[in-house]
C-alpha positions in Angstrom: 42.3 37.3 -61.7 39.5 39.0 -59.8 41.2 42.4 -59.5 38.3 43.7 -57.5 39.8 41.8 -54.6 42.9 44.1 -54.8 41.0 47.0 -53.4 39.3 45.6 -50.3 37.6 47.4 -47.4 38.8 50.9 -46.7 40.9 51.0 -49.9 37.7 51.2 -51.9 36.7 54.3 -50.1 40.2 55.7 -50.6 40.0 55.3 -54.3 36.5 56.9 -54.4 37.7 59.8 -52.2 40.8 60.2 -54.4 38.8 60.5 -57.6 36.7 63.2 -56.0 39.8 65.1 -54.9 41.2 65.0 -58.4 38.1 66.0 -60.3 36.7 68.6 -57.9 39.6 69.8 -55.8 42.3 69.8 -58.5 44.7 67.5 -56.6 47.1 65.5 -58.7 46.6 61.8 -58.8 49.6 60.8 -56.7 48.9 63.6 -54.2 45.3 62.4 -53.9 46.4 58.9 -53.1 49.1 60.0 -50.7 46.5 62.2 -48.8 44.4 59.1 -48.4 47.3 57.2 -46.9 46.6 54.1 -49.0 48.8 51.1 -48.0 51.5 50.1 -50.4 49.9 46.7 -51.2 46.7 48.4 -52.4 48.4 51.4 -54.1 49.3 49.7 -57.4 45.8 48.6 -58.4 44.3 51.8 -56.9 46.5 53.9 -59.1 45.8 51.8 -62.1 42.1 52.1 -61.5 42.2 55.9 -61.1 44.5 56.4 -64.1 42.3 54.2 -66.3 39.2 56.1 -65.2 40.8 59.4 -66.0 42.2 58.2 -69.4 38.8 57.0 -70.4 36.7 59.6 -68.6 35.0 61.0 -71.7 34.0 57.5 -72.9 32.9 56.4 -69.4 30.7 59.5 -68.9 29.1 59.0 -72.3 28.4 55.3 -71.5 26.8 56.2 -68.2 24.7 58.9 -69.7 23.5 56.4 -72.3 22.1 54.2 -69.5 20.3 57.0 -67.6 16.8 58.2 -68.4 17.6 61.5 -66.8 21.0 63.1 -65.8 22.0 62.6 -62.2 21.4 65.6 -60.0 24.4 67.8 -59.4 24.6 66.8 -55.7 24.9 63.1 -56.7 28.6 63.5 -57.6 29.6 60.6 -55.4 27.2 58.3 -57.3 28.6 59.5 -60.6 32.1 58.6 -59.3 31.0 55.2 -58.1 29.6 54.5 -61.6 32.8 55.8 -63.2 35.0 53.4 -61.2 32.6 50.5 -61.8 32.5 51.2 -65.6 36.3 51.4 -65.7 36.6 48.0 -64.1 33.9 46.4 -66.2 35.1 47.6 -69.6 38.7 48.6 -69.4 40.3 46.5 -66.6 38.8 43.1 -67.3 37.3 42.8 -63.9 34.6 40.1 -63.8 31.2 41.7 -64.2 29.7 40.3 -61.0 32.7 41.5 -59.0 32.7 45.0 -60.5 28.9 45.4 -59.9 29.0 44.0 -56.4 31.9 46.2 -55.4 30.2 49.3 -56.7 26.9 48.4 -54.9 28.7 47.8 -51.6 30.6 51.1 -52.1 27.3 53.0 -52.7 25.9 51.5 -49.5 29.0 52.3 -47.5 29.1 55.9 -48.8 25.5 56.5 -47.6 24.0 56.5 -51.1 21.3 54.0 -50.3 18.8 55.8 -52.4 20.9 55.2 -55.5 21.9 51.6 -54.9 19.3 50.2 -57.4 20.4 52.7 -60.0 24.1 51.8 -59.6 23.2 48.1 -59.9 21.0 48.6 -62.9 23.4 50.8 -64.9 26.4 48.6 -64.3 24.5 45.4 -65.1 23.4 47.0 -68.3 26.9 48.1 -69.2 28.1 44.6 -68.4 25.8 43.3 -71.2 25.9 46.2 -73.7 29.1 48.1 -72.7 31.6 46.2 -74.9 29.7 46.9 -78.1 28.9 50.4 -77.1 32.5 51.3 -76.2 33.8 49.7 -79.5 31.6 52.1 -81.4 32.8 55.2 -79.6 35.3 57.7 -80.9 37.7 57.1 -78.0 40.3 59.6 -79.1 37.9 62.5 -79.4 35.8 61.7 -76.3 38.7 61.4 -73.9 40.4 64.6 -75.0 39.1 68.0 -73.6 37.8 70.2 -76.4 40.4 72.9 -75.9 43.3 70.5 -76.2 41.8 68.8 -79.3 41.4 72.2 -81.0 44.9 73.3 -80.0 46.6 70.2 -81.3 44.6 70.1 -84.5 45.6 73.7 -85.2 49.3 73.0 -84.4 49.8 69.5 -85.8 46.8 68.7 -88.1 43.9 66.4 -87.3 45.6 63.1 -88.1 48.5 63.9 -85.7 46.1 65.2 -83.1 44.2 61.9 -83.3 47.4 59.9 -83.1 48.4 61.9 -80.0 45.0 61.3 -78.3 45.2 57.5 -79.1 48.7 57.3 -77.6 47.3 58.9 -74.4 44.9 55.9 -73.9 47.7 53.5 -73.0 50.1 53.5 -70.0 53.6 54.7 -70.7 56.4 52.2 -70.5 59.3 52.4 -68.0 62.2 54.3 -69.5 65.7 54.2 -67.9 68.8 56.3 -68.3 72.2 54.8 -67.6 75.5 56.6 -67.5 77.5 53.6 -68.8 77.3 50.2 -70.3 73.8 50.4 -71.8 74.1 47.0 -73.5 75.0 45.3 -70.3 72.2 47.1 -68.4 69.7 46.3 -71.1 70.4 42.6 -70.6 70.3 42.8 -66.8 67.0 44.8 -66.8 65.4 42.8 -69.6 65.1 46.1 -71.5 65.3 47.2 -75.1 67.6 50.0 -76.3 65.8 52.7 -78.2 67.4 54.6 -81.0 68.0 57.6 -78.7 70.0 55.3 -76.2 67.3 55.1 -73.5 66.5 51.7 -72.1 62.9 50.7 -72.1 60.9 48.1 -70.1 57.2 47.4 -70.0 55.3 49.4 -67.3 54.6 47.7 -64.0 56.5 46.1 -61.1 58.4 47.7 -58.2 61.1 49.9 -59.6 63.2 49.8 -56.4 63.4 46.0 -56.7 65.1 46.1 -60.1 68.9 45.3 -60.3 71.1 48.3 -59.9 68.5 50.6 -58.3 70.0 50.6 -54.8 73.5 50.9 -56.2 72.5 54.0 -58.1 73.5 52.7 -61.6 70.5 54.2 -63.4 67.5 56.5 -63.0 64.0 56.6 -64.5 63.6 59.2 -67.3 61.3 59.2 -70.3 63.1 58.9 -73.6 62.1 62.4 -74.7 63.0 64.0 -71.4 66.5 62.6 -71.8 67.2 64.5 -75.0 67.4 68.2 -74.0 70.5 67.8 -71.7 72.4 66.2 -74.5 71.9 69.2 -76.7 74.4 71.1 -74.6 77.1 68.9 -76.2 80.3 67.8 -74.4 79.8 69.4 -70.9 82.8 67.8 -69.2 84.4 70.4 -67.0 81.9 73.1 -68.0 79.8 75.2 -65.6 76.1 74.5 -66.3 73.1 76.1 -64.6 70.1 73.8 -64.5 67.0 76.0 -63.9 63.8 74.5 -62.4 65.8 71.4 -61.9 63.7 69.2 -59.6 63.2 66.2 -59.5 66.6 66.0 -61.1 66.8 63.7 -64.1 68.5 66.3 -66.2 70.8 67.3 -63.3 71.9 63.7 -63.1 72.6 63.5 -66.8 74.7 66.6 -66.7 76.6 65.6 -63.6 77.2 62.1 -64.9 78.6 63.7 -68.1 81.2 65.6 -66.0 79.6 69.0 -65.8 79.9 71.3 -62.7 76.1 71.7 -62.2 74.3 74.3 -60.2 70.7 73.0 -59.8 68.1 75.7 -59.0 64.5 75.3 -58.0 62.0 77.4 -56.0 60.7 74.4 -54.1 62.8 73.2 -51.1 60.7 70.0 -50.9 61.3 69.1 -54.5 65.0 69.8 -54.1 65.0 67.3 -51.2 63.9 64.7 -53.7 66.6 65.9 -56.2 69.3 65.6 -53.5 68.1 62.1 -52.5 68.3 61.0 -56.2 71.8 62.4 -56.6 72.9 60.7 -53.4 71.5 57.3 -54.6 73.3 57.9 -58.0 76.5 58.9 -56.2 76.6 62.2 -58.2 77.3 65.8 -57.0 75.8 69.2 -57.8 75.5 72.5 -56.1 71.9 72.8 -55.1 70.2 76.1 -54.4 66.6 76.9 -53.3 65.9 80.1 -55.2 63.8 81.8 -57.9 65.7 81.5 -61.1 64.3 84.7 -62.5 66.3 86.7 -60.0 69.4 84.4 -59.4 72.6 85.2 -61.3 75.9 83.3 -61.2 79.1 85.0 -59.9 80.5 84.8 -63.4 78.6 83.8 -66.6 78.2 80.1 -67.0 79.0 78.0 -70.1 75.5 76.8 -70.5 72.0 76.9 -69.2 69.4 74.2 -69.3 65.9 75.7 -68.7 63.2 73.0 -68.3 60.5 75.6 -67.7 57.3 75.1 -65.7 54.6 74.3 -68.1 51.2 72.7 -68.6 52.8 69.3 -69.0 50.3 68.3 -71.7 53.1 66.2 -73.3 53.1 63.8 -70.3 49.4 62.8 -70.2 50.3 59.1 -70.8 51.9 59.2 -67.3 49.7 61.8 -65.7 46.2 61.4 -67.1 44.8 63.6 -64.4 46.4 66.6 -66.0 43.9 66.3 -68.9 41.1 67.3 -66.6 43.1 69.6 -64.2 44.6 72.0 -66.8 42.7 74.9 -68.4 43.6 77.3 -71.2 44.1 80.1 -68.6 46.8 78.0 -67.0 48.8 78.1 -70.2 48.5 81.9 -70.3 49.9 82.2 -66.8 52.7 79.8 -67.5 53.9 81.5 -70.6 54.5 84.7 -68.7 56.7 82.8 -66.3 58.5 81.1 -69.1 59.3 84.5 -70.7 60.8 85.8 -67.5 62.9 82.7 -67.1 64.2 82.9 -70.6 65.2 86.5 -70.2 67.0 85.6 -67.0 68.8 82.7 -68.7 70.2 85.1 -71.4 71.9 87.1 -68.6 73.4 84.0 -67.0 75.4 82.6 -69.9 78.7 83.7 -71.3 79.2 84.8 -75.0 79.5 81.6 -77.1 77.6 79.6 -74.4 74.4 77.7 -75.0 70.9 77.9 -73.7 68.7 74.9 -74.1 65.0 75.8 -73.5 62.6 72.9 -73.1 59.1 72.1 -71.9 57.1 68.9 -71.6 54.2 70.6 -73.3 52.4 70.1 -76.6 51.2 73.7 -76.6 53.0 76.0 -79.2 52.6 78.9 -76.8 55.0 77.2 -74.4 57.4 76.1 -77.1 58.2 77.6 -80.4 56.2 80.8 -79.8 58.4 81.6 -76.8 61.6 81.2 -78.8 60.4 83.2 -81.7 59.2 86.0 -79.4 62.6 86.0 -77.7 64.6 86.2 -81.0 62.2 88.8 -82.5 62.6 90.9 -79.4 66.3 91.4 -80.1 67.9 89.0 -77.6 71.6 88.5 -78.3 71.0 84.9 -79.4 71.0 82.8 -82.5 69.5 79.3 -83.1 71.9 76.4 -83.1 69.8 73.9 -85.1 69.5 70.4 -83.8 70.5 67.6 -86.1 68.9 64.1 -86.4 72.2 62.5 -85.3 71.7 64.1 -81.9 68.4 62.4 -81.4 69.1 58.9 -82.5 68.6 59.6 -86.2 64.8 60.3 -85.6 64.3 62.8 -88.4 60.6 63.2 -87.4 61.7 64.9 -84.1 63.3 67.8 -85.8 61.2 70.8 -86.9 61.9 72.9 -90.0 63.4 75.6 -87.8 65.8 73.1 -86.3 64.1 72.6 -82.9 63.2 69.4 -81.2 59.5 68.5 -81.2 58.5 65.0 -80.0 54.9 63.8 -79.9 53.4 61.0 -77.8 52.8 59.1 -81.1 56.4 59.2 -82.1 58.1 55.8 -81.7 54.6 54.5 -81.5 55.6 51.0 -82.5 57.9 50.9 -79.5 55.5 52.4 -77.0 55.6 56.1 -77.8 57.4 58.9 -75.9 56.5 62.1 -74.0 55.7 65.3 -75.9 58.7 67.6 -75.6 59.9 70.9 -77.2 63.5 72.0 -77.0 65.4 74.8 -78.8 69.1 75.4 -78.6 70.3 79.0 -78.6 73.8 80.4 -78.7 74.7 83.6 -76.8 76.3 86.2 -79.2 
């Protein structure tokens, strides 16, 4: 299929514009596409092209540099982006060489880059000939991972695991689904496999809303790793649970479906609108409050708190490859301060004997185990309740020596991997 035809006319400019917004204005991928108002029929391939470009950005830039006698001037960022999109199509999306080159040349002309049309043509034609051999010789894992992340993951998990994480980030994540009942029946209807953790998994792609049971609210999309923390609260039927930083609501849905009386809190009214829409589709109920969880307190202490804290989200780069290039080490430092305040607030919310489950979708130790160790070392009236393999589908590799949950994108690699998550379970003394 000539996929270049999937982004005709104005859509080509929307993709180019979106890439610039992501890399130079720090907009998230989905936000950048939304701002451009791309039509639904073009959005699928446009997102695939942008995501692929971002997943392989280090490789792509190295390939382009190999073909240039001199680096492009700083002001030629649009030309650089056109070359990036063209290279992604040529080498990583199986677009026919002539189609990828012609599309890039037309885009350069339309974007007013007439002085660089010959260069765009020459570089991409050369990559059409030499690119496959050149890319095969590259260290894809290292090139496509920002240096600060590579160093952090190597220090935390060792170089082999760091490399495995980086390789996992080069492929699109599958579609994971949580159901509240009859997983075997739904696996058959959705043509999905059942993972050891109980999550249903389908290949990525296709219109989610067109799948059986979506309109009826029989299931929701949730990564296999993201589905684990809520289960660590145990049997929540009839219990009062505070879900902090709850939007978009996957964990709220889990808790409500399990029979808990859930209070879902989030600072963002807009994100809570999405949570409420999800609950309405799923025919589930929860008390929803727009508030800062660091200052909110329940009328009486609750039985449990689930704190899915704001974090760098470095565990979700398979789904959000833009985050690789948007996040910085200083972002982690700011987020850890917020996480500490939220944990301190959670301690004041829960009744003696109640549980706190703290989790983040981050691979950074500062946002995971370091937070828990600091809380316990500071004298908080808590003790660890170690997590057992039986609570995570028997996957022993997900349990740390301290008894916390630590999933990596390379775990379950033979089945498509999973998001990177940390979770610790703490009991209030």
